[in-house]
N, C-alpha and C positions, 0 to 999 in steps of 0.2 A: 222751389227746391224739391228734390225727390222725396217721396214719402218713405220714411224708415219703417221697415217691416219688423214686427216683434219676433224675437227668436222663438223657435218651436218649444213648447213645453216638454220637459223631460219627465216621463212617468216610468217608474220601475214596476214591472209586473213579474210576479212569481207564481208558478204553478206547482202545487204539491200533490201528493198521491191520493187525495180524496176522490171519490166518484164525482163526476161532473166536469170532466175535461172540456166538454162543449162550452161551458161558461167561460173558461179561460181563453179558449181559442176564439170565441166570438168577441170577447173584450179586446183581445189583441188586434183583431180585424178592425174593430171600431176605433181604437186608438190610432192605428195607422191611417185610417181614412180621415181622422180629424187633424192630420198633419202633425201629431205629437211625435216626439222622439221616444222610442221605447227601449228600455234596458230590460231584457228578458232573462229570467232564471228558471230552470226546469229541474226539479228533483228527479232522482233515478226512479222513484216510485211513480211520479207523474208521467214520466216517459212511457212506462209500462201501461199505465191506465189510459193514456192517450191512444195507444195502439189498440188496446182492448175495446175501448168504447167508440172509437171513431175510425179505426182501420188505418190511421195515419202513422206511418213508420218514420219517426224522426231520427236522423243520424245522431249517434252518441257524441261525436265531437262537436263542441260549440260552434266553431266556424262553419262546419258542414251543415249543422242545423240552421244556422243563420242564413246561409245561402239558400237552403231548401225553403225556408219560410218566406224569404224575400220573393222567391219565384212563385210560391204557392199563393201568397197574399198580395203580391204586386207592390211591395214596399219600395219607396224611393231610396236612392243611394245614400247611405249614412243614416237612414231613419231607424233602422233596427240593429241592435247589438245583442248578441246572445253570450252570456258569461257562464263559465263552468262553475261547478259546485264548490270548488276550493280556490277560486280565482281571487286571491286576496288583494291584488293590485287593481281590481275593477273600481271604477269611480264610486260605485254605491257602497264600497267598504269603508269609506272615510267621511267624516262629518265636514271635511273641507270641500267636498264636492257632492252634496246630497241631491237627489232628484227633487222635483217639486212635490211629488207625492208617490206613494207606493200602494199597490194592491196585491194581496195574495188571494188568488182565485183559481181553483178552489183552495181552501185552507183546511188542512187536517186538524183534528183536535190535538194530535201530537205536536204539530207546529205551534198551535195555540199555547200548549203547556210550556214548551221551551221558550217562547217569547215572554210568557208571564214570569218565568224564572230568570230571565236575562241571560240565557245561554246562547252562545253564538258559535256553534260547531260547524256551520255551513255558511256560504255567502248569503243565502236567503235570510237566515236568522240574523246575521250581522247587518245586512242592509235594513231590515225592519228595525233593529235596535238603533241604527243610525238615524232613521227617519223619526223615531220616537224621541230620541234625545235632542234632535235638532228642531223638534216641534213642527214637523211637517205632517200632512195628512197620511195616516196609515189605515187602509180599509181591509178588513178581514172577511172574506166571503166564505164563512164556515159552512161545510156541507156534511152534516152528521145528524142522525136521529135514532133513538131518543138521546137526550143530553143528560149526562150524569151531573151530580153536584160538583164534581171536580171541574168538568167542562164549564159549568155555569159560573163557578168562582173565578176561573181563569178569564172568562169573558168579562166579568165585572172588574177584575183587577186591571185588565188591559184597557177597558173603557175609561176607567179612572185615570189611567196613564196617558190618555189622549187618543187611543185608537177608536175607530168606528167599527162596530160589530154589525155586519150586514149579511145575515144568513141567506143562503140560496133558497128563499121561500117565495115562489112566484104568487102573485095575486091572480084573480080571475075576473075582475070587474071590466077588463078590456075585451072580454069574450074571446079568449084564445081559440083558434081553430087548429093550430099545429103545435108540435113540440117546440118549434123555433119561436113561436109567440111567447111561450113560457120562459124560454131562455132570454129572449129580448127584454122581458119584464124586469128580470134581475139585473141584466147589464145596463138597462136604462137607469136604474137606481144608483148603480156604481158611477155611471157617467154624470149623473146629477150631483153626486157628492164631489166629483172631480171638477165640477163646473165646466163640463165640456158639453156643448150643444149637440143634440141628436134628434132624430126623427123616429126613434124606435117605438115609443109609446106616446100616445097623446096625453098631455097633462090632465089631471083630474079637473073636472068642471068645464073643460073646453070641448 
């Protein structure tokens, strides 16, 4: 009998306007290379930061951005979908069709605060709310320093609600030689928590 292949994992990825667009773009690349299906959401501030930090000018229209990223990253047909900020009929907007997991990378402290308060004024916030209530993994790659008591309280509240707080704090024990090595350190930890195999960083002790 033919071997039945498991369907690809569906991961929701949101990029918000914190500095560190390189983290989100690298994670997107790694998810696509792992044959995951990716539902991508990009805030208006993130779009501006992406251009400022990487020079990548993403089209504003979701379908045009989707086609651009498919060509830029070599995604397979149907592997990447980009949703608009108010696309309330997107699959991620309902608990009847949640992704296996969601990552917000990078995650602003403003997004952190709205999630902690249960506000859903955009698709990103609604998708994260859905993932939490359906008890799926939610990983928040917070990129801010220093952190105020408000930020820390919001992190604690969301961690207690089931989210994983994974700040963009690279380590140095792998002796990084390039900026890309520091980026990969953080993305490796995200992939570890998604239980997606990778070759970015050698595991400790090996």
